[in-house]
N, C-alpha and C positions, 0 to 999 in steps of 0.2 A: 503495497497501500504506498510507505514510504514514497518506494520510487516512482510511481506514476505521479506521486506530489511534485517531486524534486524534478519530472521532464515538464511536468506543462508549470512551474512555475518559468523554466529556461524555454521554454517556449516564449512566456509570455515575455520577458525579459528581449528574446532575440528578434522576436516582434516589436517592441518596442522600441529596440536599437535600428532595429529595417525601420519604421516610420520615421523616428525622430534623426537619422542618419541625412536617409531624404530627404528632411525638411531644413537642415542645413544646407546641404545640396543646391536645394533649392535659393533657398535663401539669399545665399552665395551667388548664383549664376542671375538671380533677376536686380544682387547689387552691383554684379560687375558688368552688365546692362543697360543699367539706371543712371549709373553715377558720370559725374564728370569730373574727369583726372587731372590733374594740375601736372600743367609742362612750364616750361621756364628755360631761363642761363642762367648761367655764372660767369659774371666775369672777373678775371683777377689778375693785375697787372703784374707784367715780367719786366725782369731784366735783361734777360737776351737780346738781341740785333735780331730780329727775323725778318732779312729782306724779302720776304713774302707774305707779309703782316700787310690786307688790304688800308686801305685808307679810309678813315671816315666819311669823308667828302665824297666817294668812291660808288658808297652805299644806294641801293634805292631811296626813297623818301621815306619809306615807311620799319624798311629795317634800320635807319639813324633812329627812328624815335623809338622802337625796341632796346635797340642799345643804350638811349639817353636814358632809357625808364632804371635799366639794370646799373649802371656805371656810376659811381662816386668814386670821382677824381682820386687816383693815388691810392686806395679801397677794395677791399672787393664787394661786389657787388651779385645784386639777384632779381630777375621779376619773373615773378607767377602769373599765368594764365587758363583759364579752362577755356577758353574763348579759341574752338579749333583754327580760324583762316591766323591767329595771331598764333598760334604754334605752327600752321603752316612757314608761316614767314619766319619764327625764330629756326626752325631749319634747314632754310637756305641760308642761313647766315654763314659767315667765313669763321675757322676756326682764332683766327689771329683778325686781328682788328687796330691799327692804328689811331689814337686821339690822342690830341692835345700833345705830342712827342712823346706819349706811352702808350707800349704797343701792350692789347690785353689779351688774354686766354679768353676766349671764350666757348664755354659747354654748355652741352644740353644736360637737363636738371628733369627728373618725370617723378611724378612725389604716386607713390604707388598705396593706396590706400592696403590696410590691415583685413579688411574684409574678403581679400582674395583669400586668406587663410581659409572662410568659410568652405571650400569647393574639398579643398584636400583633405578638411577634419570630416564636411559627411560623408567622403568616399571610404574614411576609416570608420567612422562609427558606424554605417551601412558595412562594412566589411566586418566587422565583428558582428554584427547580427547576425548576419550568414554564417559567419565560424559555429555561433552560439546554435543557429539553429539545426547545422549539419551534424554539429556533436548531439544534439539530442535525438537527433535521428538513425545516430549510429548509437547511441545507445540504446534507444527503443528497438534496436535490431540486431543488436547482440544479445540484449537480455532474452529475447522471443525463440535467438538459435539457439542460446543456451537452456530455458526454458524447455524446448520441445527436446532437447538432448540427454536433458534429466528425465524426462518424461518418457522416452524410448527405453 
């Protein structure tokens, strides 16, 4: 009798883990599809003489504006946005820009949201639920085989 109750509890736990894991995965998928991701640029002054640096005046007007939003003369700066059109302009910026006789290294920055971890966690919980159900099924089958052999 106790073995039957243990199997039933493990089945309930396995099904609960499957449902919870699926819900966590679904939430993560929804969040990944609907949240606006931030991206932008980091600008850092460099003391190297880079002859391939693009002059600030050679940039298109929109890219100059984006660069100026990030640059603080002589210091590191950052500009972040969720706007996809601005992110596209940022992706076209050169990696080195000469501005006011200082060369700035330009790097792209993407902010990943912690919610992107929901999907792998949901898969893990669902997998554990599936393993619990498989274990309960195996225990039930082996118990029946054992009982059949003992009765024969």
